[in-house]
C-alpha positions as CSV (number, residue, x, y, z in Angstrom):
1,M,0.0,0.0,0.0
2,K,1.1,3.5,-0.7
3,P,1.4,6.0,2.2
4,L,-1.6,7.9,0.7
5,D,-3.7,4.7,0.9
6,K,-2.9,4.2,4.5
7,T,-3.8,7.8,5.3
8,L,-7.1,7.4,3.5
9,V,-7.9,4.1,5.3
10,R,-7.1,5.8,8.7
11,K,-9.3,8.8,7.9
12,L,-12.2,6.5,6.8
13,A,-11.9,4.4,9.9
14,V,-12.0,7.6,12.1
15,V,-15.1,8.9,10.3
16,L,-16.9,5.6,10.6
17,L,-16.1,5.3,14.3
18,L,-17.4,8.9,14.8
19,K,-20.6,8.1,13.0
20,L,-21.0,5.0,15.0
21,A,-20.5,6.9,18.2
22,V,-23.0,9.6,17.2
23,L,-25.6,6.9,16.2
24,V,-25.1,5.1,19.6
25,A,-25.4,8.4,21.5
26,L,-28.6,9.3,19.6
27,W,-30.1,5.9,20.2
28,W,-29.1,6.0,23.9
29,G,-30.6,9.5,24.3
30,F,-33.9,9.1,22.4
31,V,-34.8,5.5,21.6
32,R,-33.6,3.3,24.4
33,E,-36.5,4.2,26.8
34,Q,-39.2,4.0,24.2
35,G,-41.5,1.0,24.3
36,V,-44.3,-0.4,22.1
37,T,-47.3,-2.1,23.6
38,V,-48.7,-4.8,21.5
39,D,-52.3,-5.9,21.7
40,T,-52.4,-9.6,20.9
41,N,-56.0,-9.4,19.7
42,S,-55.4,-6.7,17.1
43,V,-52.3,-8.5,15.8
44,A,-54.2,-11.7,15.5
45,A,-57.0,-9.9,13.7
46,Q,-54.5,-8.5,11.2
47,F,-52.6,-11.7,10.5
48,L,-55.0,-14.5,11.0
49,P,-57.9,-14.7,8.6
50,S,-61.3,-15.0,10.2
51,A,-63.3,-18.2,9.7
52,P,-65.4,-18.2,6.6
53,I,-69.1,-17.8,7.3
54,P,-71.1,-20.7,5.8
55,A,-73.8,-19.9,3.3
56,K,-77.4,-20.3,4.5
57,G,-79.4,-23.1,3.1
58,L,-76.4,-25.2,2.1
59,P,-75.4,-28.3,4.0
60,P,-72.0,-28.0,5.7
């Protein structure tokens, strides 16, 4: 590797570490305490099809 390549790799590594540190800090400050409550009945209604209603007058 040329010395210029090593400098570029070092600068890219520093920038990526700084971005990672900023993302972790933002997550820690704003997202970590957030929670989502899930209602099992509403989830089941969205993902599980309801039973078909049999037609009147026809044998099952």
